[in-house]
N, CA and C atoms of all chains as a GROMACS GRO file, in nm:
protein
  651
    1SER      N    1   9.986   7.946   9.285
    1SER     CA    2  10.014   7.814   9.230
    1SER      C    3   9.882   7.750   9.191
    2GLN      N    4   9.884   7.672   9.083
    2GLN     CA    5   9.763   7.609   9.033
    2GLN      C    6   9.751   7.472   9.095
    3GLN      N    7   9.627   7.432   9.121
    3GLN     CA    8   9.601   7.301   9.176
    3GLN      C    9   9.557   7.206   9.067
    4GLY      N   10   9.461   7.251   8.985
    4GLY     CA   11   9.408   7.164   8.882
    4GLY      C   12   9.467   7.196   8.746
    5GLU      N   13   9.467   7.097   8.662
    5GLU     CA   14   9.511   7.117   8.523
    5GLU      C   15   9.409   7.055   8.432
    6GLU      N   16   9.358   7.134   8.337
    6GLU     CA   17   9.257   7.086   8.244
    6GLU      C   18   9.321   7.031   8.118
    7ASP      N   19   9.250   6.941   8.058
    7ASP     CA   20   9.295   6.879   7.934
    7ASP      C   21   9.172   6.845   7.852
    8PRO      N   22   9.166   6.878   7.722
    8PRO     CA   23   9.272   6.947   7.646
    8PRO      C   24   9.273   7.096   7.673
    9GLN      N   25   9.372   7.166   7.619
    9GLN     CA   26   9.377   7.310   7.633
    9GLN      C   27   9.270   7.376   7.547
   10ALA      N   28   9.242   7.313   7.432
   10ALA     CA   29   9.142   7.367   7.343
   10ALA      C   30   9.066   7.252   7.277
   11LEU      N   31   8.938   7.275   7.250
   11LEU     CA   32   8.851   7.173   7.193
   11LEU      C   33   8.753   7.241   7.099
   12SER      N   34   8.743   7.189   6.978
   12SER     CA   35   8.650   7.246   6.879
   12SER      C   36   8.558   7.134   6.829
   13ILE      N   37   8.427   7.155   6.841
   13ILE     CA   38   8.330   7.053   6.801
   13ILE      C   39   8.215   7.118   6.726
   14GLN      N   40   8.131   7.036   6.665
   14GLN     CA   41   8.012   7.084   6.597
   14GLN      C   42   7.894   7.085   6.694
   15GLU      N   43   7.802   7.176   6.669
   15GLU     CA   44   7.680   7.182   6.749
   15GLU      C   45   7.611   7.045   6.749
   16GLY      N   46   7.565   7.005   6.865
   16GLY     CA   47   7.497   6.876   6.878
   16GLY      C   48   7.588   6.765   6.928
   17GLU      N   49   7.719   6.783   6.911
   17GLU     CA   50   7.813   6.683   6.961
   17GLU      C   51   7.833   6.700   7.112
   18ASN      N   52   7.893   6.597   7.172
   18ASN     CA   53   7.927   6.604   7.314
   18ASN      C   54   8.069   6.655   7.331
   19ALA      N   55   8.094   6.724   7.441
   19ALA     CA   56   8.227   6.775   7.472
   19ALA      C   57   8.270   6.720   7.607
   20THR      N   58   8.390   6.667   7.611
   20THR     CA   59   8.444   6.615   7.737
   20THR      C   60   8.575   6.686   7.770
   21MET      N   61   8.581   6.736   7.893
   21MET     CA   62   8.701   6.802   7.942
   21MET      C   63   8.746   6.732   8.069
   22ASN      N   64   8.875   6.725   8.087
   22ASN     CA   65   8.930   6.654   8.202
   22ASN      C   66   9.010   6.748   8.291
   23CYS      N   67   9.016   6.710   8.418
   23CYS     CA   68   9.089   6.790   8.517
   23CYS      C   69   9.167   6.696   8.607
   24SER      N   70   9.293   6.726   8.626
   24SER     CA   71   9.373   6.650   8.722
   24SER      C   72   9.420   6.744   8.832
   25TYR      N   73   9.432   6.692   8.953
   25TYR     CA   74   9.475   6.775   9.065
   25TYR      C   75   9.577   6.699   9.147
   26LYS      N   76   9.638   6.768   9.241
   26LYS     CA   77   9.757   6.711   9.304
   26LYS      C   78   9.737   6.662   9.448
   27THR      N   79   9.655   6.732   9.524
   27THR     CA   80   9.642   6.696   9.666
   27THR      C   81   9.501   6.652   9.698
   28SER      N   82   9.481   6.602   9.817
   28SER     CA   83   9.347   6.558   9.856
   28SER      C   84   9.254   6.678   9.863
   29ILE      N   85   9.127   6.652   9.837
   29ILE     CA   86   9.030   6.761   9.827
   29ILE      C   87   8.905   6.733   9.908
   30ASN      N   88   8.834   6.839   9.942
   30ASN     CA   89   8.701   6.827  10.000
   30ASN      C   90   8.595   6.829   9.891
   31ASN      N   91   8.619   6.911   9.790
   31ASN     CA   92   8.527   6.916   9.677
   31ASN      C   93   8.602   6.967   9.554
   32LEU      N   94   8.541   6.951   9.440
   32LEU     CA   95   8.596   7.002   9.314
   32LEU      C   96   8.483   7.074   9.244
   33GLN      N   97   8.515   7.188   9.185
   33GLN     CA   98   8.413   7.269   9.121
   33GLN      C   99   8.451   7.296   8.975
   34TRP      N  100   8.351   7.314   8.893
   34TRP     CA  101   8.369   7.353   8.753
   34TRP      C  102   8.302   7.488   8.732
   35TYR      N  103   8.373   7.573   8.654
   35TYR     CA  104   8.324   7.706   8.624
   35TYR      C  105   8.335   7.730   8.473
   36ARG      N  106   8.253   7.823   8.423
   36ARG     CA  107   8.259   7.866   8.284
   36ARG      C  108   8.289   8.015   8.280
   37GLN      N  109   8.366   8.056   8.180
   37GLN     CA  110   8.397   8.197   8.161
   37GLN      C  111   8.378   8.234   8.014
   38ASN      N  112   8.295   8.334   7.993
   38ASN     CA  113   8.272   8.385   7.858
   38ASN      C  114   8.353   8.513   7.839
   39SER      N  115   8.424   8.520   7.728
   39SER     CA  116   8.489   8.643   7.684
   39SER      C  117   8.573   8.710   7.790
   40GLY      N  118   8.643   8.634   7.874
   40GLY     CA  119   8.736   8.690   7.969
   40GLY      C  120   8.674   8.774   8.078
   41ARG      N  121   8.550   8.754   8.106
   41ARG     CA  122   8.486   8.829   8.215
   41ARG      C  123   8.467   8.737   8.335
   42GLY      N  124   8.366   8.763   8.417
   42GLY     CA  125   8.348   8.688   8.539
   42GLY      C  126   8.317   8.541   8.513
   43LEU      N  127   8.360   8.457   8.608
   43LEU     CA  128   8.333   8.315   8.597
   43LEU      C  129   8.196   8.282   8.655
   44VAL      N  130   8.134   8.179   8.601
   44VAL     CA  131   8.003   8.134   8.648
   44VAL      C  132   8.017   7.992   8.699
   45HIS      N  133   7.969   7.970   8.820
   45HIS     CA  134   7.975   7.836   8.879
   45HIS      C  135   7.880   7.742   8.807
   46LEU      N  136   7.930   7.623   8.772
   46LEU     CA  137   7.849   7.524   8.703
   46LEU      C  138   7.804   7.413   8.797
   47ILE      N  139   7.899   7.353   8.867
   47ILE     CA  140   7.866   7.235   8.946
   47ILE      C  141   7.974   7.209   9.050
   48LEU      N  142   7.936   7.161   9.164
   48LEU     CA  143   8.028   7.122   9.272
   48LEU      C  144   8.007   6.975   9.302
   49ILE      N  145   8.115   6.901   9.308
   49ILE     CA  146   8.108   6.759   9.343
   49ILE      C  147   8.198   6.737   9.465
   50ARG      N  148   8.144   6.669   9.565
   50ARG     CA  149   8.218   6.648   9.688
   50ARG      C  150   8.304   6.522   9.676
   51SER      N  151   8.401   6.512   9.765
   51SER     CA  152   8.499   6.405   9.755
   51SER      C  153   8.436   6.267   9.774
   52ASN      N  154   8.320   6.260   9.838
   52ASN     CA  155   8.254   6.130   9.859
   52ASN      C  156   8.150   6.100   9.750
   53GLU      N  157   8.146   6.184   9.648
   53GLU     CA  158   8.055   6.161   9.536
   53GLU      C  159   8.135   6.115   9.415
   54ARG      N  160   8.075   6.037   9.330
   54ARG     CA  161   8.145   5.985   9.211
   54ARG      C  162   8.091   6.048   9.083
   55GLU      N  163   7.965   6.088   9.086
   55GLU     CA  164   7.905   6.144   8.966
   55GLU      C  165   7.794   6.242   9.006
   56LYS      N  166   7.780   6.347   8.924
   56LYS     CA  167   7.677   6.445   8.950
   56LYS      C  168   7.626   6.501   8.818
   57HIS      N  169   7.497   6.529   8.811
   57HIS     CA  170   7.436   6.578   8.689
   57HIS      C  171   7.369   6.711   8.716
   58SER      N  172   7.371   6.797   8.614
   58SER     CA  173   7.298   6.923   8.620
   58SER      C  174   7.260   6.960   8.477
   59GLY      N  175   7.135   6.936   8.441
   59GLY     CA  176   7.092   6.963   8.303
   59GLY      C  177   7.173   6.882   8.204
   60ARG      N  178   7.239   6.950   8.110
   60ARG     CA  179   7.321   6.882   8.010
   60ARG      C  180   7.463   6.854   8.059
   61LEU      N  181   7.492   6.884   8.183
   61LEU     CA  182   7.625   6.864   8.238
   61LEU      C  183   7.632   6.738   8.321
   62ARG      N  184   7.743   6.665   8.303
   62ARG     CA  185   7.768   6.548   8.386
   62ARG      C  186   7.913   6.556   8.433
   63VAL      N  187   7.933   6.549   8.562
   63VAL     CA  188   8.067   6.554   8.619
   63VAL      C  189   8.096   6.423   8.691
   64THR      N  190   8.215   6.372   8.670
   64THR     CA  191   8.260   6.254   8.744
   64THR      C  192   8.384   6.290   8.824
   65LEU      N  193   8.406   6.217   8.930
   65LEU     CA  194   8.521   6.239   9.016
   65LEU      C  195   8.582   6.105   9.054
   66ASP      N  196   8.712   6.092   9.032
   66ASP     CA  197   8.785   5.971   9.070
   66ASP      C  198   8.897   6.015   9.164
   67THR      N  199   8.874   6.004   9.294
   67THR     CA  200   8.972   6.051   9.390
   67THR      C  201   9.097   5.963   9.393
   68SER      N  202   9.085   5.837   9.351
   68SER     CA  203   9.204   5.751   9.349
   68SER      C  204   9.300   5.795   9.240
   69LYS      N  205   9.246   5.851   9.132
   69LYS     CA  206   9.330   5.900   9.022
   69LYS      C  207   9.349   6.050   9.029
   70LYS      N  208   9.287   6.114   9.128
   70LYS     CA  209   9.292   6.259   9.140
   70LYS      C  210   9.253   6.325   9.008
   71SER      N  211   9.137   6.287   8.958
   71SER     CA  212   9.092   6.342   8.831
   71SER      C  213   8.941   6.357   8.829
   72SER      N  214   8.896   6.447   8.742
   72SER     CA  215   8.754   6.472   8.723
   72SER      C  216   8.731   6.498   8.575
   73SER      N  217   8.609   6.473   8.530
   73SER     CA  218   8.574   6.507   8.393
   73SER      C  219   8.441   6.579   8.390
   74LEU      N  220   8.429   6.669   8.293
   74LEU     CA  221   8.306   6.742   8.269
   74LEU      C  222   8.258   6.706   8.129
   75LEU      N  223   8.138   6.656   8.120
   75LEU     CA  224   8.077   6.622   7.993
   75LEU      C  225   7.961   6.717   7.967
   76ILE      N  226   7.964   6.781   7.851
   76ILE     CA  227   7.852   6.863   7.807
   76ILE      C  228   7.786   6.789   7.691
   77THR      N  229   7.662   6.750   7.707
   77THR     CA  230   7.594   6.676   7.602
   77THR      C  231   7.518   6.771   7.510
   78ALA      N  232   7.498   6.728   7.387
   78ALA     CA  233   7.420   6.803   7.287
   78ALA      C  234   7.460   6.951   7.288
   79SER      N  235   7.588   6.977   7.263
   79SER     CA  236   7.641   7.112   7.276
   79SER      C  237   7.571   7.212   7.183
   80ARG      N  238   7.575   7.337   7.226
   80ARG     CA  239   7.517   7.449   7.151
   80ARG      C  240   7.623   7.554   7.130
   81ALA      N  241   7.602   7.641   7.032
   81ALA     CA  242   7.697   7.749   7.006
   81ALA      C  243   7.718   7.834   7.133
   82ALA      N  244   7.612   7.848   7.213
   82ALA     CA  245   7.621   7.928   7.336
   82ALA      C  246   7.710   7.864   7.442
   83ASP      N  247   7.748   7.739   7.423
   83ASP     CA  248   7.840   7.674   7.518
   83ASP      C  249   7.984   7.715   7.494
   84THR      N  250   8.010   7.787   7.384
   84THR     CA  251   8.144   7.835   7.355
   84THR      C  252   8.194   7.923   7.468
   85ALA      N  253   8.303   7.881   7.532
   85ALA     CA  254   8.353   7.949   7.651
   85ALA      C  255   8.479   7.877   7.696
   86SER      N  256   8.541   7.928   7.802
   86SER     CA  257   8.650   7.858   7.869
   86SER      C  258   8.595   7.792   7.994
   87TYR      N  259   8.641   7.670   8.020
   87TYR     CA  260   8.592   7.593   8.133
   87TYR      C  261   8.710   7.563   8.227
   88PHE      N  262   8.687   7.588   8.355
   88PHE     CA  263   8.792   7.571   8.454
   88PHE      C  264   8.746   7.478   8.565
   89CYS      N  265   8.839   7.397   8.614
   89CYS     CA  266   8.813   7.323   8.738
   89CYS      C  267   8.886   7.395   8.851
   90ALA      N  268   8.835   7.378   8.971
   90ALA     CA  269   8.892   7.447   9.086
   90ALA      C  270   8.886   7.356   9.208
   91THR      N  271   8.995   7.353   9.283
   91THR     CA  272   8.998   7.284   9.411
   91THR      C  273   9.072   7.374   9.510
   92ASP      N  274   9.024   7.381   9.632
   92ASP     CA  275   9.090   7.458   9.736
   92ASP      C  276   9.125   7.598   9.688
   93MET      N  277   9.032   7.666   9.626
   93MET     CA  278   9.044   7.804   9.580
   93MET      C  279   9.136   7.821   9.460
   94ARG      N  280   9.198   7.715   9.411
   94ARG     CA  281   9.291   7.724   9.300
   94ARG      C  282   9.227   7.673   9.171
   95PHE      N  283   9.258   7.745   9.062
   95PHE     CA  284   9.202   7.711   8.932
   95PHE      C  285   9.311   7.661   8.838
   96GLY      N  286   9.268   7.578   8.743
   96GLY     CA  287   9.359   7.537   8.639
   96GLY      C  288   9.366   7.641   8.528
   97ALA      N  289   9.436   7.607   8.420
   97ALA     CA  290   9.453   7.699   8.307
   97ALA      C  291   9.333   7.697   8.215
   98GLY      N  292   9.247   7.597   8.228
   98GLY     CA  293   9.122   7.597   8.153
   98GLY      C  294   9.127   7.525   8.020
   99THR      N  295   9.008   7.488   7.973
   99THR     CA  296   8.989   7.433   7.839
   99THR      C  297   8.905   7.532   7.760
  100ARG      N  298   8.956   7.572   7.645
  100ARG     CA  299   8.881   7.664   7.559
  100ARG      C  300   8.796   7.581   7.465
  101LEU      N  301   8.664   7.587   7.482
  101LEU     CA  302   8.570   7.510   7.400
  101LEU      C  303   8.507   7.601   7.295
  102THR      N  304   8.513   7.556   7.170
  102THR     CA  305   8.446   7.625   7.061
  102THR      C  306   8.343   7.531   7.001
  103VAL      N  307   8.219   7.573   6.998
  103VAL     CA  308   8.112   7.494   6.938
  103VAL      C  309   8.068   7.564   6.810
  104LYS      N  310   8.087   7.499   6.698
  104LYS     CA  311   8.056   7.558   6.569
  104LYS      C  312   7.912   7.530   6.530
  105PRO      N  313   7.839   7.631   6.485
  105PRO     CA  314   7.698   7.612   6.447
  105PRO      C  315   7.684   7.534   6.317
  106ASP      N  316   6.822   9.124   9.378
  106ASP     CA  317   6.938   9.080   9.458
  106ASP      C  318   7.064   9.107   9.378
  107ALA      N  319   7.143   9.207   9.422
  107ALA     CA  320   7.262   9.242   9.348
  107ALA      C  321   7.365   9.133   9.362
  108GLY      N  322   7.434   9.106   9.254
  108GLY     CA  323   7.543   9.011   9.257
  108GLY      C  324   7.669   9.081   9.305
  109VAL      N  325   7.782   9.025   9.269
  109VAL     CA  326   7.910   9.082   9.307
  109VAL      C  327   7.940   9.200   9.213
  110THR      N  328   7.972   9.314   9.271
  110THR     CA  329   8.003   9.431   9.190
  110THR      C  330   8.146   9.474   9.215
  111GLN      N  331   8.215   9.510   9.105
  111GLN     CA  332   8.352   9.554   9.113
  111GLN      C  333   8.367   9.691   9.048
  112SER      N  334   8.457   9.771   9.103
  112SER     CA  335   8.484   9.900   9.040
  112SER      C  336   8.632   9.934   9.056
  113PRO      N  337   8.689  10.006   8.958
  113PRO     CA  338   8.627  10.039   8.830
  113PRO      C  339   8.631   9.918   8.737
  114THR      N  340   8.573   9.931   8.619
  114THR     CA  341   8.577   9.822   8.522
  114THR      C  342   8.709   9.820   8.446
  115HIS      N  343   8.762   9.938   8.420
  115HIS     CA  344   8.890   9.950   8.352
  115HIS      C  345   8.975  10.054   8.422
  116LEU      N  346   9.108  10.034   8.415
  116LEU     CA  347   9.199  10.126   8.482
  116LEU      C  348   9.332  10.122   8.410
  117ILE      N  349   9.390  10.239   8.389
  117ILE     CA  350   9.523  10.248   8.329
  117ILE      C  351   9.615  10.320   8.426
  118LYS      N  352   9.727  10.257   8.456
  118LYS     CA  353   9.825  10.314   8.548
  118LYS      C  354   9.963  10.305   8.484
  119THR      N  355  10.059  10.375   8.542
  119THR     CA  356  10.197  10.365   8.496
  119THR      C  357  10.281  10.293   8.601
  120ARG      N  358  10.391  10.241   8.555
  120ARG     CA  359  10.481  10.167   8.645
  120ARG      C  360  10.515  10.248   8.770
  121GLY      N  361  10.518  10.181   8.884
  121GLY     CA  362  10.553  10.247   9.009
  121GLY      C  363  10.436  10.305   9.085
  122GLN      N  364  10.324  10.324   9.016
  122GLN     CA  365  10.207  10.379   9.084
  122GLN      C  366  10.140  10.274   9.173
  123GLN      N  367  10.042  10.321   9.247
  123GLN     CA  368   9.964  10.235   9.334
  123GLN      C  369   9.819  10.234   9.284
  124VAL      N  370   9.749  10.123   9.309
  124VAL     CA  371   9.611  10.114   9.262
  124VAL      C  372   9.525  10.047   9.371
  125THR      N  373   9.400  10.090   9.377
  125THR     CA  374   9.303  10.029   9.468
  125THR      C  375   9.182   9.984   9.389
  126LEU      N  376   9.146   9.859   9.402
  126LEU     CA  377   9.030   9.802   9.336
  126LEU      C  378   8.927   9.767   9.445
  127ARG      N  379   8.799   9.781   9.409
  127ARG     CA  380   8.695   9.762   9.508
  127ARG      C  381   8.596   9.654   9.468
  128CYS      N  382   8.537   9.593   9.570
  128CYS     CA  383   8.445   9.481   9.548
  128CYS      C  384   8.335   9.482   9.654
  129SER      N  385   8.212   9.469   9.608
  129SER     CA  386   8.099   9.450   9.700
  129SER      C  387   8.046   9.309   9.680
  130PRO      N  388   8.040   9.230   9.784
  130PRO     CA  389   7.997   9.090   9.768
  130PRO      C  390   7.848   9.078   9.744
  131LYS      N  391   7.809   8.963   9.701
  131LYS     CA  392   7.668   8.930   9.686
  131LYS      C  393   7.602   8.940   9.823
  132SER      N  394   7.477   8.987   9.823
  132SER     CA  395   7.403   9.002   9.947
  132SER      C  396   7.400   8.871  10.025
  133GLY      N  397   7.436   8.878  10.153
  133GLY     CA  398   7.434   8.760  10.238
  133GLY      C  399   7.567   8.687  10.247
  134HIS      N  400   7.661   8.725  10.161
  134HIS     CA  401   7.792   8.660  10.163
  134HIS      C  402   7.886   8.732  10.258
  135ASP      N  403   7.975   8.655  10.323
  135ASP     CA  404   8.064   8.713  10.422
  135ASP      C  405   8.212   8.697  10.386
  136THR      N  406   8.241   8.630  10.278
  136THR     CA  407   8.380   8.598  10.242
  136THR      C  408   8.409   8.653  10.102
  137VAL      N  409   8.524   8.717  10.089
  137VAL     CA  410   8.564   8.774   9.960
  137VAL      C  411   8.702   8.721   9.922
  138SER      N  412   8.714   8.677   9.800
  138SER     CA  413   8.842   8.628   9.748
  138SER      C  414   8.879   8.708   9.625
  139TRP      N  415   9.009   8.728   9.607
  139TRP     CA  416   9.059   8.804   9.492
  139TRP      C  417   9.147   8.715   9.405
  140TYR      N  418   9.134   8.735   9.274
  140TYR     CA  419   9.211   8.659   9.176
  140TYR      C  420   9.271   8.753   9.073
  141GLN      N  421   9.385   8.712   9.020
  141GLN     CA  422   9.448   8.780   8.906
  141GLN      C  423   9.445   8.685   8.788
  142GLN      N  424   9.398   8.733   8.674
  142GLN     CA  425   9.391   8.648   8.556
  142GLN      C  426   9.460   8.716   8.439
  143ALA      N  427   9.573   8.662   8.400
  143ALA     CA  428   9.642   8.711   8.281
  143ALA      C  429   9.572   8.655   8.157
  144LEU      N  430   9.591   8.720   8.045
  144LEU     CA  431   9.526   8.682   7.920
  144LEU      C  432   9.560   8.538   7.884
  145GLY      N  433   9.456   8.458   7.863
  145GLY     CA  434   9.477   8.320   7.821
  145GLY      C  435   9.513   8.224   7.934
  146GLN      N  436   9.512   8.273   8.057
  146GLN     CA  437   9.548   8.190   8.172
  146GLN      C  438   9.428   8.172   8.264
  147GLY      N  439   9.444   8.082   8.361
  147GLY     CA  440   9.340   8.065   8.461
  147GLY      C  441   9.356   8.167   8.572
  148PRO      N  442   9.252   8.189   8.651
  148PRO     CA  443   9.261   8.282   8.764
  148PRO      C  444   9.362   8.232   8.867
  149GLN      N  445   9.447   8.323   8.912
  149GLN     CA  446   9.546   8.292   9.016
  149GLN      C  447   9.498   8.350   9.147
  150PHE      N  448   9.492   8.269   9.251
  150PHE     CA  449   9.441   8.309   9.381
  150PHE      C  450   9.537   8.404   9.449
  151ILE      N  451   9.486   8.522   9.488
  151ILE     CA  452   9.569   8.621   9.557
  151ILE      C  453   9.553   8.604   9.709
  152PHE      N  454   9.430   8.627   9.755
  152PHE     CA  455   9.400   8.606   9.897
  152PHE      C  456   9.249   8.604   9.919
  153GLN      N  457   9.214   8.563  10.041
  153GLN     CA  458   9.074   8.555  10.081
  153GLN      C  459   9.055   8.627  10.215
  154TYR      N  460   8.946   8.702  10.226
  154TYR     CA  461   8.915   8.773  10.350
  154TYR      C  462   8.786   8.723  10.411
  155TYR      N  463   8.790   8.706  10.541
  155TYR     CA  464   8.673   8.664  10.618
  155TYR      C  465   8.680   8.732  10.753
  156GLU      N  466   8.570   8.789  10.798
  156GLU     CA  467   8.566   8.860  10.927
  156GLU      C  468   8.678   8.962  10.937
  157GLU      N  469   8.698   9.033  10.827
  157GLU     CA  470   8.794   9.144  10.819
  157GLU      C  471   8.939   9.103  10.833
  158GLU      N  472   8.965   8.972  10.820
  158GLU     CA  473   9.103   8.926  10.828
  158GLU      C  474   9.139   8.841  10.708
  159GLU      N  475   9.265   8.846  10.670
  159GLU     CA  476   9.314   8.762  10.561
  159GLU      C  477   9.321   8.619  10.612
  160ARG      N  478   9.246   8.531  10.547
  160ARG     CA  479   9.237   8.393  10.595
  160ARG      C  480   9.329   8.300  10.517
  161GLN      N  481   9.342   8.324  10.386
  161GLN     CA  482   9.431   8.244  10.304
  161GLN      C  483   9.504   8.339  10.210
  162ARG      N  484   9.621   8.299  10.166
  162ARG     CA  485   9.697   8.381  10.072
  162ARG      C  486   9.765   8.291   9.970
  163GLY      N  487   9.762   8.334   9.846
  163GLY     CA  488   9.832   8.265   9.740
  163GLY      C  489   9.976   8.314   9.731
  164ASN      N  490  10.041   8.277   9.623
  164ASN     CA  491  10.183   8.308   9.605
  164ASN      C  492  10.202   8.444   9.541
  165PHE      N  493  10.166   8.548   9.612
  165PHE     CA  494  10.180   8.685   9.563
  165PHE      C  495  10.264   8.765   9.661
  166PRO      N  496  10.343   8.860   9.608
  166PRO     CA  497  10.430   8.939   9.697
  166PRO      C  498  10.351   9.034   9.785
  167ASP      N  499  10.422   9.091   9.883
  167ASP     CA  500  10.359   9.182   9.978
  167ASP      C  501  10.308   9.310   9.914
  168ARG      N  502  10.348   9.336   9.790
  168ARG     CA  503  10.294   9.453   9.720
  168ARG      C  504  10.142   9.443   9.705
  169PHE      N  505  10.094   9.323   9.713
  169PHE     CA  506   9.950   9.299   9.705
  169PHE      C  507   9.895   9.290   9.848
  170SER      N  508   9.805   9.380   9.879
  170SER     CA  509   9.745   9.378  10.012
  170SER      C  510   9.595   9.402   9.998
  171GLY      N  511   9.524   9.374  10.105
  171GLY     CA  512   9.380   9.390  10.097
  171GLY      C  513   9.320   9.432  10.228
  172HIS      N  514   9.191   9.450  10.220
  172HIS     CA  515   9.116   9.489  10.339
  172HIS      C  516   8.972   9.446  10.321
  173GLN      N  517   8.911   9.408  10.431
  173GLN     CA  518   8.767   9.381  10.429
  173GLN      C  519   8.702   9.469  10.535
  174PHE      N  520   8.592   9.531  10.499
  174PHE     CA  521   8.522   9.623  10.587
  174PHE      C  522   8.409   9.551  10.661
  175PRO      N  523   8.356   9.615  10.767
  175PRO     CA  524   8.249   9.550  10.844
  175PRO      C  525   8.128   9.512  10.760
  176ASN      N  526   8.104   9.582  10.649
  176ASN     CA  527   7.989   9.547  10.564
  176ASN      C  528   8.026   9.438  10.462
  177TYR      N  529   8.142   9.377  10.480
  177TYR     CA  530   8.194   9.265  10.399
  177TYR      C  531   8.253   9.308  10.265
  178SER      N  532   8.240   9.434  10.227
  178SER     CA  533   8.304   9.478  10.103
  178SER      C  534   8.456   9.473  10.122
  179SER      N  535   8.526   9.479  10.010
  179SER     CA  536   8.670   9.456  10.017
  179SER      C  537   8.744   9.544   9.918
  180GLU      N  538   8.870   9.569   9.947
  180GLU     CA  539   8.960   9.640   9.856
  180GLU      C  540   9.085   9.556   9.835
  181LEU      N  541   9.136   9.567   9.713
  181LEU     CA  542   9.266   9.510   9.679
  181LEU      C  543   9.358   9.625   9.644
  182ASN      N  544   9.472   9.633   9.710
  182ASN     CA  545   9.571   9.736   9.683
  182ASN      C  546   9.697   9.673   9.625
  183VAL      N  547   9.747   9.735   9.522
  183VAL     CA  548   9.874   9.691   9.464
  183VAL      C  549   9.967   9.811   9.461
  184ASN      N  550  10.082   9.798   9.525
  184ASN     CA  551  10.182   9.905   9.528
  184ASN      C  552  10.291   9.880   9.424
  185ALA      N  553  10.362   9.988   9.392
  185ALA     CA  554  10.480   9.976   9.303
  185ALA      C  555  10.448   9.891   9.182
  186LEU      N  556  10.350   9.932   9.106
  186LEU     CA  557  10.302   9.853   8.993
  186LEU      C  558  10.413   9.820   8.894
  187LEU      N  559  10.407   9.695   8.846
  187LEU     CA  560  10.496   9.646   8.741
  187LEU      C  561  10.415   9.621   8.615
  188LEU      N  562  10.486   9.618   8.501
  188LEU     CA  563  10.417   9.588   8.376
  188LEU      C  564  10.344   9.454   8.384
  189GLY      N  565  10.405   9.360   8.455
  189GLY     CA  566  10.348   9.226   8.467
  189GLY      C  567  10.223   9.219   8.552
  190ASP      N  568  10.188   9.330   8.616
  190ASP     CA  569  10.065   9.333   8.695
  190ASP      C  570   9.943   9.358   8.608
  191SER      N  571   9.966   9.385   8.481
  191SER     CA  572   9.854   9.404   8.388
  191SER      C  573   9.775   9.274   8.376
  192ALA      N  574   9.649   9.280   8.407
  192ALA     CA  575   9.566   9.159   8.411
  192ALA      C  576   9.423   9.198   8.442
  193LEU      N  577   9.337   9.096   8.436
  193LEU     CA  578   9.199   9.110   8.483
  193LEU      C  579   9.197   9.068   8.630
  194TYR      N  580   9.146   9.154   8.716
  194TYR     CA  581   9.139   9.123   8.858
  194TYR      C  582   8.994   9.092   8.892
  195LEU      N  583   8.976   8.973   8.944
  195LEU     CA  584   8.842   8.923   8.972
  195LEU      C  585   8.819   8.912   9.122
  196CYS      N  586   8.702   8.950   9.163
  196CYS     CA  587   8.659   8.935   9.301
  196CYS      C  588   8.549   8.829   9.303
  197ALA      N  589   8.553   8.745   9.404
  197ALA     CA  590   8.451   8.642   9.420
  197ALA      C  591   8.403   8.642   9.564
  198SER      N  592   8.274   8.625   9.583
  198SER     CA  593   8.222   8.618   9.719
  198SER      C  594   8.159   8.481   9.743
  199SER      N  595   8.152   8.446   9.868
  199SER     CA  596   8.092   8.318   9.907
  199SER      C  597   8.045   8.329  10.050
  200LEU      N  598   7.964   8.230  10.087
  200LEU     CA  599   7.924   8.219  10.227
  200LEU      C  600   8.013   8.111  10.288
  201GLY      N  601   8.106   8.150  10.367
  201GLY     CA  602   8.203   8.055  10.417
  201GLY      C  603   8.323   8.050  10.324
  202GLY      N  604   8.396   7.940  10.326
  202GLY     CA  605   8.524   7.932  10.259
  202GLY      C  606   8.525   7.881  10.118
  203ASN      N  607   8.538   7.750  10.102
  203ASN     CA  608   8.568   7.696   9.971
  203ASN      C  609   8.448   7.644   9.894
  204GLU      N  610   8.334   7.688   9.928
  204GLU     CA  611   8.215   7.645   9.856
  204GLU      C  612   8.194   7.733   9.734
  205LYS      N  613   8.079   7.727   9.678
  205LYS     CA  614   8.047   7.794   9.552
  205LYS      C  615   8.084   7.942   9.555
  206LEU      N  616   8.162   7.984   9.455
  206LEU     CA  617   8.204   8.123   9.442
  206LEU      C  618   8.118   8.195   9.340
  207PHE      N  619   8.082   8.319   9.374
  207PHE     CA  620   8.012   8.407   9.281
  207PHE      C  621   8.110   8.517   9.241
  208PHE      N  622   8.132   8.532   9.112
  208PHE     CA  623   8.232   8.625   9.063
  208PHE      C  624   8.169   8.755   9.012
  209GLY      N  625   8.246   8.863   9.029
  209GLY     CA  626   8.213   8.988   8.962
  209GLY      C  627   8.268   8.984   8.820
  210SER      N  628   8.242   9.092   8.746
  210SER     CA  629   8.286   9.098   8.606
  210SER      C  630   8.432   9.140   8.592
  211GLY      N  631   8.493   9.181   8.703
  211GLY     CA  632   8.635   9.208   8.700
  211GLY      C  633   8.673   9.352   8.672
  212THR      N  634   8.797   9.383   8.706
  212THR     CA  635   8.860   9.512   8.672
  212THR      C  636   8.978   9.482   8.582
  213GLN      N  637   8.976   9.541   8.462
  213GLN     CA  638   9.088   9.524   8.369
  213GLN      C  639   9.191   9.631   8.399
  214LEU      N  640   9.307   9.590   8.451
  214LEU     CA  641   9.414   9.683   8.484
  214LEU      C  642   9.524   9.676   8.378
  215SER      N  643   9.558   9.791   8.324
  215SER     CA  644   9.669   9.802   8.230
  215SER      C  645   9.776   9.888   8.293
  216VAL      N  646   9.899   9.835   8.298
  216VAL     CA  647  10.012   9.909   8.352
  216VAL      C  648  10.106   9.944   8.236
  217LEU      N  649  10.127  10.074   8.215
  217LEU     CA  650  10.208  10.119   8.102
  217LEU      C  651  10.346  10.165   8.146
   0.00000   0.00000   0.00000
């Protein structure tokens, strides 16, 4: 069973633009994580935000968490063609269906 | 420092057969989790092993079983294969439970 659900399912932007992906979940959490997957292979951990944190940054990534709304967002600033991938949120070992991001050069 | 390694990378089986997939965790990690990912879908949690015991299990039938060895490596066994078992099987290791997961590149299983 899936815990998180990403929105939108797919997103297409131009290089240099910002990309925002959202995640909603159903039950209380200890932390929420975001992962990236290129070409259907292994996932790569991007960032972990704990339930008592509201915002976290890592390079061009910014993650927010709103536990009252059971939602999180991932912002990628100044996107690059290499950011083209699927992005997943995960809570309690469960992943959503992901957002497919395409960054056009 | 070797990351998570999975074998084989690709596998073709026929319906009704049994399959064993293998995973070696990242050095220093003691927990192994297995996922099934169908094309275009997110990874579905199968189960997690810690200290050679199944600690958590997702919504998968008993045809899916696993094992963890004293060196923390793990196997996923699937019996009586169905066409719907065709998927990418991912192994992830971690230190402890629900913290940062390190994934292998997966085993692509095709059931004909």
